[in-house]
N, C-alpha and C positions, 0 to 999 in steps of 0.2 A: 899491730897495736898502735893506737893514736897517742901522740905525745900529749902530755898534760898541758892545759892552758895555764900560762903563768901571768899573773898580774904584773904591771910595771912596778919597778922599785920606787920607793918614796922620793928619791931624787928626781926621777922622771916625772912623777906626778906633780911635784912642785914646779919643775921646769915647764911643764905643759901649761899649768895655770898662769905662770908669769908670761910666757910667750903669747898665749891667747889674749890675755888682758892687755898687754902692750900693743898687740896688733889691732885690737878693737879700739883702743883709745886713740890710735893714730888714724884710723879709717872711718869709724862710725861714732861721731860725737853724741848720738842719741843713746848709746849704750853706756850705762853707768858701770857695769861690770859683766864679766863672763863667769858663769858658774860652771864648774867642772866636777861631776860626780863620777866615782869609779865603782864598777862592779866587775869582779874578776879581771879579764883583760879588756874590758870596754870602758871608755870614757864618754859620758853623756854631756853634751855641750849645750848650755842655755845662755841666752842674753838676758840681762836684767836692765830695763830702761830706767830713766830718771824718776818715774812714778812707781817703781817697784814691780812693774809687770814683767812676768817671766815669759820668754819666748823660746820655745824649744827649737833647736837648730839642727843638730846632727849627732851622730855617734861615731866615735873613732875606735878602731880595733888595734890593740897593741900586738905586735908580732915579734917583738924582741929589739926593735930599734926606736930610740927616742926621736928620730928624725923623720921616719916614714911610717904612716899609720893607714890602716884600711878605713874606708869612708862609707858611711850610710847616712842618707838624708832623712830628716824627720818628715813624715807625711802627715800633715794636719788632717787631711781628709780621712785617714784611717787610724790616726793616733798611734802610729808605729814608725819603725825605722826600716828603710829599704836599702840594702847594699847598692851602691851606685858608683859611677865613674866620675872623676873630677873633670873639669873643663879641659884638662890636659889629655883626656882620654885614658888616663891611668886609674886603676882601682886603688892605688896607694899614692900617698902624697904627704906633704908637710901639713902639720896642724893648721898653719896659716892658710894654706890652699883650701883646706876643708872649710874653715871658718868663712873665707871669702866666698866660696861657692854657696854655702847655706845662707849667708847674709844677703846675697843677690836675690834670693827668694823671699826672705822674711824680714829684712831690715831695710832702712833707707839706703840709698846709693852712697857709696863711700865718698868722702870729701877729698881724698888724696888724688891728685892729678898725676898720672903716670909720666915719667920723664919723656921729654921730647913731644909732648902732646900740646898742640896749640890751645890757648885758653880763650880765644876770641871767636 
C-alpha cells in the first residue's frame, strides 16, 4: 500500500516563498517576484518580471523535508513539467538550486559573481 502524499505544512510554504524571493532578488534583478503555488505536495514556481509577465520555471515536489525537494523543469515546448536532475546530478536539491537551474534556461544570467571569480 502506498503512503499518502502529504502537502507541506504552512510554515514550510511560507519559508519556501521567502527563500525563493530572497534568492531571486539577490541574483536576478529583472525578477520583480517569485510566485509559488501549491497543489498537494507540489510547488509550482513562476517568475514575475517588472512588466508583470509571468514566466513558468519549475515544479518542486515536497517529500517531507523543507530543505530538499524533487525537481521538475518546465518545458515551454510541451507546456508541462518533466522530472529532471539538477546540475549537481541529483534528483533532489535545495529550492535555491532548483530556481537557479530553471533560471539559467528562462531568465537573464544572474548578476552575482561567485567568490574567487576574476571580474576582468
